C-alpha positions as CSV (number, residue, x, y, z in Angstrom):
1,M,-7.8,8.0,38.1
2,N,-9.8,10.7,36.3
3,S,-9.1,11.4,32.6
4,T,-6.5,14.1,33.2
5,E,-4.6,11.9,35.7
6,L,-4.7,8.9,33.3
7,S,-3.3,11.1,30.5
8,E,-0.5,12.3,32.7
9,F,0.2,8.8,33.9
10,L,0.5,7.5,30.3
11,L,2.8,10.4,29.2
12,W,5.0,9.7,32.2
13,K,5.2,6.0,31.5
14,S,5.9,6.7,27.8
15,E,8.9,8.9,28.9
16,Q,10.1,6.1,31.2
17,Y,10.1,3.4,28.6
18,E,11.2,5.3,25.5
19,H,14.8,5.0,26.5
20,P,17.9,3.2,24.9
21,N,17.8,0.7,27.8
22,F,14.5,-0.5,26.2
23,I,16.3,-1.5,23.0
24,E,18.3,-4.5,24.1
25,T,15.2,-6.6,24.9
26,D,13.2,-5.5,21.9
27,P,13.2,-6.5,18.2
28,I,14.1,-2.9,17.4
29,S,17.6,-3.9,18.5
30,I,18.2,-5.7,15.2
31,P,17.9,-2.7,12.8
32,H,20.0,-0.7,15.3
33,H,23.0,-2.8,14.1
34,Y,22.9,-0.7,10.9
35,S,23.3,3.0,10.1
36,R,22.4,3.3,6.4
37,K,18.7,4.2,5.8
38,E,18.0,1.4,3.3
39,D,19.7,-1.3,5.5
40,I,17.6,-0.2,8.5
41,E,14.4,-0.3,6.4
42,I,15.0,-3.7,5.0
43,I,16.0,-5.6,8.1
44,G,13.5,-3.6,10.1
45,L,10.6,-4.6,7.8
46,I,11.6,-8.3,8.0
47,V,12.2,-8.3,11.7
48,A,8.8,-6.5,12.3
49,T,7.2,-9.1,10.0
50,I,8.4,-12.0,12.2
51,A,7.7,-10.2,15.5
52,W,5.1,-12.4,17.1
53,G,5.6,-14.7,20.0
54,N,8.5,-14.8,22.4
55,R,10.7,-11.7,22.1
56,K,13.9,-13.6,22.8
57,S,13.1,-15.9,20.0
58,I,12.4,-13.0,17.7
59,I,15.7,-11.4,18.5
60,Q,17.6,-14.6,17.9
61,S,16.0,-14.9,14.5
62,G,16.9,-11.3,13.8
63,K,20.5,-12.1,14.6
64,R,20.4,-14.9,12.1
65,L,19.1,-12.4,9.5
66,I,22.2,-10.2,10.3
67,D,24.4,-13.3,9.7
68,I,22.6,-13.8,6.3
69,F,22.6,-10.2,5.2
70,G,26.1,-9.3,6.4
71,E,27.2,-5.7,6.4
72,S,24.5,-4.4,4.1
73,P,21.0,-5.8,3.7
74,L,20.5,-3.5,0.7
75,D,23.5,-4.9,-1.1
76,F,22.3,-8.4,-0.3
77,V,18.8,-7.7,-1.6
78,M,20.1,-6.1,-4.8
79,H,22.4,-9.0,-5.6
80,F,19.9,-11.7,-4.5
81,R,18.8,-14.2,-7.1
82,E,15.8,-16.4,-6.9
83,N,17.9,-19.6,-6.8
84,T,20.2,-18.3,-4.0
85,P,20.1,-20.8,-1.2
86,L,18.5,-19.7,2.0
87,T,18.4,-21.4,5.4
88,F,15.9,-19.5,7.6
89,V,12.7,-20.1,9.4
90,H,10.9,-18.4,12.2
91,R,7.7,-20.1,13.3
92,T,5.5,-20.0,10.2
93,F,7.8,-17.6,8.3
94,S,9.7,-20.0,6.0
95,R,12.8,-19.5,3.8
96,E,10.4,-19.3,0.9
97,D,8.6,-16.5,2.6
98,L,11.9,-14.8,3.1
99,R,12.8,-15.4,-0.6
100,F,9.5,-13.7,-1.6
101,F,10.2,-10.7,0.6
102,L,13.8,-10.3,-0.8
103,M,12.6,-10.6,-4.5
104,A,9.8,-8.1,-3.8
105,L,12.1,-5.7,-2.1
106,Q,14.6,-5.9,-4.9
107,A,11.9,-5.0,-7.4
108,I,10.7,-2.1,-5.2
109,Y,14.2,-0.6,-4.8
110,E,14.9,-1.0,-8.5
111,Q,11.8,1.2,-9.1
112,G,12.3,3.7,-6.2
113,A,12.1,3.7,-2.4
114,L,10.3,1.5,0.1
115,E,8.8,4.5,1.8
116,S,6.9,5.4,-1.4
117,C,4.9,2.2,-1.1
118,F,3.3,3.7,2.0
119,W,2.2,6.9,0.3
120,K,-1.5,7.7,0.1
121,A,-3.7,10.4,-1.4
122,S,-4.7,13.2,0.9
123,N,-8.4,12.0,0.9
124,E,-7.5,8.4,1.8
125,P,-7.6,7.0,5.3
126,F,-4.4,5.9,7.1
127,S,-5.3,2.3,6.4
128,A,-4.6,3.0,2.7
129,R,-0.9,3.3,3.5
130,I,-0.8,-0.3,4.6
131,V,-3.0,-1.5,1.8
132,N,-0.8,0.3,-0.8
133,F,2.3,-1.3,0.7
134,R,0.7,-4.7,0.7
135,T,-0.4,-4.3,-2.9
136,A,3.1,-3.2,-3.9
137,M,4.8,-6.2,-2.3
138,L,2.4,-8.7,-3.8
139,A,2.7,-7.0,-7.3
140,A,6.5,-6.4,-7.2
141,T,7.6,-9.9,-8.2
142,S,6.2,-12.9,-10.2
143,T,7.9,-15.2,-7.7
144,P,5.2,-17.6,-6.4
145,G,4.2,-16.3,-3.0
146,H,2.6,-19.5,-1.7
147,K,0.9,-18.3,1.4
148,V,3.1,-15.2,1.9
149,H,0.0,-13.0,2.0
150,R,-0.6,-14.2,5.6
151,H,2.6,-12.2,6.5
152,L,1.3,-9.0,4.9
153,S,-1.5,-7.8,7.2
154,N,-4.6,-6.2,5.7
155,P,-6.7,-3.6,7.5
156,L,-9.5,-4.2,5.0
157,A,-9.8,-7.7,6.5
158,N,-10.0,-6.0,9.9
159,S,-6.5,-7.1,10.9
160,A,-4.9,-4.9,13.6
161,C,-1.7,-4.8,11.5
162,K,0.3,-4.7,14.7
163,R,3.6,-5.6,13.0
164,L,3.3,-3.0,10.2
165,N,2.2,-0.3,12.6
166,M,5.3,-1.2,14.7
167,F,7.5,-0.9,11.6
168,L,6.0,2.5,10.8
169,R,6.6,3.7,14.3
170,W,10.3,2.7,14.0
171,M,10.7,4.5,10.6
172,V,8.7,7.6,11.3
173,R,9.0,8.7,15.0
174,S,11.9,10.9,15.9
175,S,15.3,9.4,16.8
176,A,15.9,12.1,19.4
177,K,15.5,9.7,22.3
178,G,17.7,7.0,20.6
179,V,15.0,4.4,20.2
180,D,13.1,4.9,16.9
181,F,14.8,6.0,13.7
182,G,13.0,9.1,12.3
183,L,14.0,8.1,8.7
184,W,10.8,8.7,6.9
185,K,9.5,12.3,6.4
186,G,6.5,11.7,4.2
187,I,4.4,10.3,7.0
188,D,3.6,12.5,10.0
189,A,4.0,11.1,13.5
190,S,0.5,12.4,14.3
191,E,-0.9,9.6,12.0
192,L,0.8,6.7,13.7
193,R,-1.3,3.9,15.2
194,V,-0.2,2.2,18.4
195,P,0.8,-1.4,17.5
196,L,-2.1,-3.3,19.0
197,D,-1.1,-6.7,20.6
198,V,-1.9,-8.7,23.6
199,H,0.1,-6.5,26.0
200,T,-1.1,-3.1,24.7
201,G,-4.7,-4.4,24.3
202,N,-5.0,-5.9,27.8
203,T,-3.4,-2.8,29.4
204,A,-5.7,-0.5,27.5
205,R,-8.7,-2.5,28.6
206,S,-7.5,-2.6,32.2
207,L,-7.3,1.2,32.1
208,G,-10.7,1.6,30.6
209,I,-9.3,3.1,27.4
210,L,-10.4,0.3,25.1
211,Q,-13.8,-1.4,25.3
212,R,-13.7,-3.8,22.4
213,K,-12.5,-7.3,23.2
214,Q,-11.0,-8.0,19.9
215,N,-7.5,-6.9,18.8
216,D,-8.5,-5.9,15.3
217,W,-8.4,-2.8,13.1
218,K,-11.5,-1.3,14.7
219,S,-9.9,-1.6,18.1
220,S,-6.7,-0.1,16.7
221,E,-8.6,2.9,15.4
222,A,-10.4,3.3,18.7
223,L,-7.1,3.2,20.5
224,F,-5.7,5.8,18.1
225,N,-8.6,8.1,18.7
226,Y,-7.9,8.0,22.4
227,C,-4.1,8.4,22.1
228,S,-4.5,11.3,19.7
229,K,-6.3,13.1,22.6
230,V,-3.5,12.3,25.0
231,H,-0.7,13.3,22.6
232,P,-2.0,14.8,19.4
233,Q,1.4,15.3,17.8
234,D,2.7,11.9,18.7
235,P,0.0,9.3,19.6
236,G,2.3,6.4,18.7
237,S,4.4,7.4,21.8
238,I,1.7,5.9,24.0
239,D,2.8,2.5,22.7
240,F,5.8,2.7,25.1
241,A,3.5,3.2,28.1
242,L,0.9,0.5,27.2
243,F,3.5,-2.1,26.2
244,G,5.8,-1.4,29.1
245,L,3.0,-1.6,31.6
246,G,1.8,-4.9,30.2
247,A,5.1,-6.6,29.4
248,F,7.3,-5.4,32.2
249,E,4.9,-4.5,35.0
250,K,2.3,-7.1,34.3
251,F,-0.3,-4.4,34.7
């Protein structure tokens, strides 16, 4: 394929996979259980944070979070106390990690909105959004975080920040097609990075889009630069094509 054909192919595949049928087998199915903005944000952030490994396992853990949070994750967070018993674990994400997230989110919502943690100055790069959120989470509570920082990716350490980029896609991209939520208006869809993981990385390399072998922030930025040329207003949409080709078509 030449460059024009490849762009058209990716846009076609993005249209194919951005469909409500996609939801059932994806972690985004968990926040779709809720309708209030804050409820979606809270469970969406935590599900995105634990979204590595087998997707069925992630979804099962997400359903356990629904059982814990009940009808309103926001109400659960705002009434949560540090000594509230918790029984939750997903791989290396422990109940103490969940406790830290809940206490940090409580402090953030007491002061304002979760979206505001991702704001940046106009002269700052996109990575500042993630760095500012990470800083806000770590500073929001005095609860000992143990090793919780490992669950808060840092682009300054060259992490691809796959899970936080996925969460931002969920929150920012339009809900018109019934998949993402379009809840946050302070971030433009044109800024969004494709969540870079094994599937998207391998597919991008197979197509000649990505040359770097590492799935890191530098590769994420290189992929963003390409996707911005394919779809300048919505580069994050190419995630559906790259992930779908890799995960479902074993491209």
